[in-house]
N, C-alpha and C positions, 0 to 999 in steps of 0.2 A: 578088683580093688579100685575104689574111686581115688583118683589122685587130684589134690587141689592144685589148680593152675595159678601160679603167681600172677597178680595183676598190678596195674599202676597204683591202685588203691593201697596195695601192700607196701609198695615203695614209699608212698606218701606217709603211711603209718610208721615206717621204719625211720623216717628222717629225724623226728624229735629224739628217738632212742640214740641214734648215732651222734646227734649234736650234744648230748649229755657228756660225751667222751672225746669227740674229735671236732676240730675246726675243718671247714671245707679245704680240700686239697687244691693246690695251685693249678690254674690253667694258664700255661705260659705261651705267649706268642712267639713263634719261631720265624723271625725274619729270614734266617738262613734257609729254612725249608721252602719258604715262599719263593725265594730266588732259585733254589735247586730245581723246584718243580715248574718253574717258569709260569707262575700264575699271573693272570692279568691283574692290572691295578684294581684295588678295591677288595680282592679276595685275600683271606688270611689263613694261616695254618696255626693250629693250637696243639700243644702237647699237655695232656693231663698226666701229671707226674705223681704217681702213688708212692714213690720212694720217700715222700715227705711224711708219711704216717709214722707213728712211734715204732712200728714193726717193719718199716721199709717196704711195704707192699699193700695192695688193695684188700688183701684177705681179711684184714682187721674188721672191715665194715660188716661183712656177712657174719663173722664170728661174734661180734658184739650183738647184732640183732638176734642171732640164734640163742645166745646165752640169756639175753633179756627175756625172750619168749618162753624159754624152758626153765627159768631160774627156780620157780616154786616146785615144779615137777621133779627137778633134779634133787632138791633138798640137800641131804648130807652125802649123797652118792658122788663118786668121782665121775668125770667126763672122759670118755675115750674117743680117740679119732686117729685116722691115719693121714699122713701128709708128706709131700716131698719137702716141706720145710716152711713155706710161707703161711699156710693155714695153721701149722703147728704154733708159730709165734703169735698168730692172730688169736687163736682160741686160748692160748696160754695167757695173753694179755687180758682177754675177756674174763678168764677164770680168776685172775688177780683182782679185777675190778668188782666181780660179783661174789668173791669169796668161795670159789669152787676149786677143788683139787682136779688137776688135768693130767692125763696119761696119754702120751703120743707115741704112735708107731711110725718111725721114719726110716728111710733107706740109710744104711751105714755109710753110703758114699755121698750123702747130702753135703752141701757146702758147710764148712765149720761155722761160718757166720750165722747160718740158720739154726744150728745146734745151740750156739751161744745165746742168741736172742731168745730162743724158746725157753732155755733154762733160766735166763735172767728174769723171766716173769713167773718162775716157780713151778714149771711143769716137769714131770718125770718123763724120760724118753726111753723107749725100747726100739732096737734096730733090727733090720732084716736086709737080706741080699736082694736088691732090685734086679740084678742080672738074671736070676733064676725064678723070679716071682711069677712070670707067665706060665711056668711049669708047675711050681709048688703051690701057688696061691697063698703063700705064707703071710703076706701083708693083711689080707682080709681075715685069715684064721687067727692071727695074733690079736687083731682088734676085737674079734668076736670072743676070744678067750678072756680078754680083759673084761669085756661086758658081762660074760657069764660068771667068771670066777670072782670078780671083785664088785659085782652088781653095778657096773658102770653104765652110765647113760651115754649112748653112742651118738656122735655128731658126724655128719658128712661134710667134707670140705667144699662140696659144690652141689650135690644132688638133694637140695632141701629148699622149700619155699622161703624160709626165713633167711637163709644164706643168700638166695637170689635177690630178695627184696633189699637186704642190707647193701649188697653190691650195687644195686640200682640207685641208691642214694648218690653215688658218685656220678652216675649219668644225669640225675636230677640237678646236681650242682652245675654240670656243664650247660644244661638247658637254661637254668636260671641265670647263670653268668652271661651267656651269649644273648639271651633275650633282653637282659638289662642294657646291653650295649646296642640293641637293635640289629643284631647279627642273625644269620641263619646258617644251617649246615647243608653242604652238598654231599660230602663223603665222610664216613665215620669208620676208622680202622681200629679193630679190637681183637685181642687174642681169644682163641677158643681152645680149651682143653676139656675139662669136665663140663664147661659151659656156664658156670655160675656168674662169672664176670660179664660175659657177653649177654646172657639172658637178662640180667638186671639192667645193664646199660641199654640194650636194645629196647626194652619196655619204655624207658625214660626218653630215649632219643626219638623213637617212633611217635611217642605221644606229643613231644614238644615240637618236633620238626618232621611231619609225616612224609615229606618229600626227600628226606635224607637217604642216601644209599648206604646201607649198613653192610660192612665187609668184614668177614671173619678171617683171621690169620692163624695159620698153623705151621709147624715145622714139616718139611717134606717127608720126613721119616715117621710122622705121627699125625697124618692127615685124615683121621677117622671122620671128622665132621664134613670135610669136603666130599669124601666118599659117601657119607650118609645123605648129604643133599642130593647127590647124583642118583642114589638108589631109592630115595624117598622113604627110607627107614634107617634106624640106628645101625651103623656098621661098627664092628669091633676090630681094632688093630691089635693083633696078639702080642707083638713085641715092638712097641713104639721106641724109636731111637732118635736122639738129638742132643745137642749141648743144652737145649732149653729144658732143664730139669723140671721146671714147673708146668710143662705142657705135655707130659707123657702119660696122661690118662688113657685107658684102653678104649673108652668110648664116652660120648656125652651122656649126662645123667637123664634118667626117666623124666624128672620134673623140668629139666632144661630143654629137652628136645622139642616139645610142642611150641615153645616160645621161639626157639631158634628157627624151626622149620617155617614158622609164619612170618618172622620179621627179618631174617637174614637170607638174602637171595644169593649171596656170592661168598665163596671162600677161596683164599689164596694160600698156596703152599710155598713156603720159603726155605731155600737151602741154608744150612748152617753157616756157610761162608758169607752169604749175604747178611745174615744176622750179625756176624762178627764185624763186618764192615760198618754196619749201622751202629753197633756199640762204640766203635772207634770214632765214627763221625759225630755221634751225640756227645761223646766225651771231649773231643777236640774242639767242637764248635760251641757247645753250651756248658762244658765243664760238668756235665751230669754223668754220674756213674749209673750204669744199668746192668742188670743180669741179662743173660741171653733172652729169657722169656719176656723181659721187659722191653727189649729193643726190637723184637721181631716185627711189631706193627709198624715201626718206622722203616724197617727194611722193606716191608711190603709196599709202603707208600713211595719209597724211593725207586724200587726196582721191579714192581709187579707188571709193568707195562699196561696197567689199567688206564682207561681214558678218564682223566680227572677234570675234564671240562665241565662247566656248569655254573650255576649261580649259587653263591654261598661259600662258606668256609670249610676247611678240612680239619677234622679233629682226630688226633692220634693218641692212643692209650700207651703210656709207659707204665707197665703194671707193677714193677718192683726193681729194687737195686741190690738185692742180697746175693752178691757174688764174692767169693774170697779174692783178696787182692792178687794173689799169685795166679789164680786161674784167669782173672780179668786181664792182667798184663799179658799173659800167654795168648789169650784169644785176640786181643787187639794188636799184639805183636806179630801175629801170623798173617795179617792182611795189609 
């Protein structure tokens, strides 16, 4: 089976699609992080905060590009997808924009805010038990059954060229923003789960700033990409565990892996406690709420022990903010 590899051309084609629906997401300078990291004068740290999208995460970009690409093909059929919650609201929003019915398979333990957001854009949700999914495979089975029984068109939350290209538009925004200011990038920290976010961003960052060091970030209990890099092939983690509910895919996607293997040389595994500390730090310092999956890249920059010397700026992805208030307060209260 020939698999189309997403390219920078695909990212550029996705940009006008995304711009129909979304303004560029803010790239915020963090003076506090510059100080924390002890950077020499002239270097800057930037946070790309995807919490500002209408669904509170980056997932909307890939979902919009996917829906646009398949709109005619879908016709009057529903769209089915599984998601830990952020792609759910992203594809739901895209369905609302393009007039499509959306059915989502979500873990019953997903944050309430992710359920509420997804329903607010009109999607129907069916739930499963994520704790036993590694044994039952119920998530994939439910999604397939919807596709079969209701003739639904199936969307992948990350393993799809259109999703990768849509996510890459965020990376393109970073490149355009910094080039406009005459800046460059030395280090780029970005979450890796299924790999859609990182694959898209890596394409854009490597194209705009070929010398940038692109660093993947994963929870220590779900570090399949780090293991994959070491093994030189995709490695599956059978029971990923972390408070980062958005980073618990079993492995990186088929479409994502060739891009990641080529462009991402390094991956950092972060303990949940360090992520909680980063959530608290971001909130207390910048007043920004983040879900654990969103804050983990900041945790990696603060505590990975990586040598951050170099010429150019550091860019950190804050991928989403969809945490329930009670859980958020509990996590930051524990550190």
